[in-house]
N, C-alpha and C positions, 0 to 999 in steps of 0.2 A: 400361829396357822392360819389363823381366817384372815391376818391382813396378807401373807401371801397368795392366799387364794383370790383374796380381793385386788393384788395385783396385778396376777396373772389374770385374770378375768375381764382386767383394764385392756389389756391388747389387744383382746380378740375382735373382729369386726361382726357387727351381728347384722347377717345380711336380711334377715325378716324385718328387721326397724326399718332399715335402709329404702326394700321394697315397699314398704310399708305409707314409707314419707311419700316416693314418688306414686304408688297408688291414689294414695289420698289426695297427689298434686296434679293427676293425670292430664287434666283440661290444660294447665296451665302449661306443661310438659309440650302437650300435643298446640297445643297455641303459640309459643314463643317457638318451636321446630316449625312449624307453619310460617309462621313471619318472618324465620331467616331464609327458607326455603322458596319464597316469592321476593322478597326481596333481591335476593342472589339470582331470580331467574329474570325479573325487570333490568337488574344493570347489565347482565349477560347480552340482553338485547340488545337495552339502550346504546351502550357503550362501543363507540366506534375501534372498529380491529385496526391496529400498526401496524404496517408494513418495516420492515427492516431491508434493506439492503447494504452491501460490504464489499469493499473491491480493496485487494491489494496491488500495491502498489512498491514496483522495485526501483531503486533512484541508482541510474546510468552511471559510466562514469568516461570521460576523456581523458584519455589515456588511462594510466593509472589511481587518477585522480577521483574522485565520486562528484559527482556537478553539485550537490550538497547535503550535507548532514542530514540524515532523518530527524534529528532533533530539530534542527534549524530547519527545516521544511515545513514540521509540524506545526510548529510555531507559529509560523509564518498564513499558513493556510488557516490555523485555529484563529489568527488575530483578523485575516481579512472575510471570514464568514461565521467569525462572531461566536466559535461555539460555546464559550462559556454561556452566552445568553440562555435565561430558562425561560424567556417568553415563549408562549405559544401563538402559533398563529391557526385559527378555527377554520380559516377556509381550505389549507391543504397539509401545512406540515405540523405534523406535531414539534418537531425541532427542526433547524436548517440540515445541521449537521449535527449527531450525536457525538462521534469520537472522533482522534484523529489520533492515533497513539503508533510510535517507532517500535518495531520489533528489533530485537536484541540480535538476532543476526541477519546473514545474507541483504542488510540495509533495503527492507519492507517498510511501508508504512501502512496501515491498515485505517480505510476511510467508512466510516459506518452512517448511513441515512435512515431515518423515520418517517414515514408520511404517513395517511389517511388511506393513501391506495399507492397501491404497487407503483404505477405508471409515477404517478411525482416523486417515487421515493427513489428512483431509478435515476430519472430526469435530473434529480436533485447531485446525486451521486456522479453523474456524469459531468455536470457545473462544476464540479468539486475536481475532477479526473483530468480537464479539457483545461483547467484552471495551473491545476501543477504541470501538466505538460507545457503548456505554453510560459510560465512563466522563466524556466532558464532558455527560452527559445534564442535568446539573441545570443548566448553565452555559448549554446550549438553552432549557432551559423558563425559566428565570429571563429569559431574552431574549426570549423565549415571550409570559410575563408581562406583561413591561415594555412589548411590542406593545401589548399588548391594551389596557392601562390609556390606553395614547396614546391608541386608537384611541376609547376608550370617554368619553375627556377632551373629544376632538376631536367628535365626535360631537352630545356635551350643546354645546358651543360653534358648532354647527352647529345646533342645535335654538335656541338661547337667541337666536343672528344672527336667523335667521328668521323666528320669535317677536315681538323686538322690532321687526327693520325691517319686518316685516310691519304691524305696529301704527303705528309711524313713517310708514311710508310710506298706509296707509292713512287715519293723522292728515292729514298732507302735501296727500292727494289732496280730504280734507274740506275743508283752510282755502284750497286754492286752489279747488275748487268755491264757496267762498262771496265771495271774490277775483271769481272769475269773475262770479259773478251779480253782486255790489255794481259790476264794471267795466259788467259792459253793464245795469243797472239807470242808472248814471251815462250811461254813453252814449244812452240812449233819453230821457233827460232832455235833452241837447243836443240 
């Protein structure tokens, strides 16, 4: 029976012993806690703040086709701006571009930049956005030129149709007038 009591007492935590140990080492606990707090405060004041700017861009369409697939556009921008590089520029940028990822829906991509100042993060983010806007500008201009050409061709067709149809209708009117006058002459003679 004494063995059972001994086993049961082994599972009980003796708070008195713990508090005695803490009280005995109170200087160490206070010094260690103070040291950690002071180091944390110093780190907070020394650490530069990091600003983050995020943009979402929806990829446009030409007719019913996307200008570019989000995954392809993301990879292109990642390669151009070297997003995979982990080097940190101590002057202004934490990283030039931290993330570009395609959304699963709506053909969006997210651009995320970080810097030590909000202005620098915004500037870099705008640089990436302008790059993306200009990346397929030639394709867009080619499409615009194609549409303008089609419009001019259709205008020429409309003018031709109007001109020829007008002349044709006037000729038909003249023919019908002649037929009508000849019919009225025939009716009057009968």
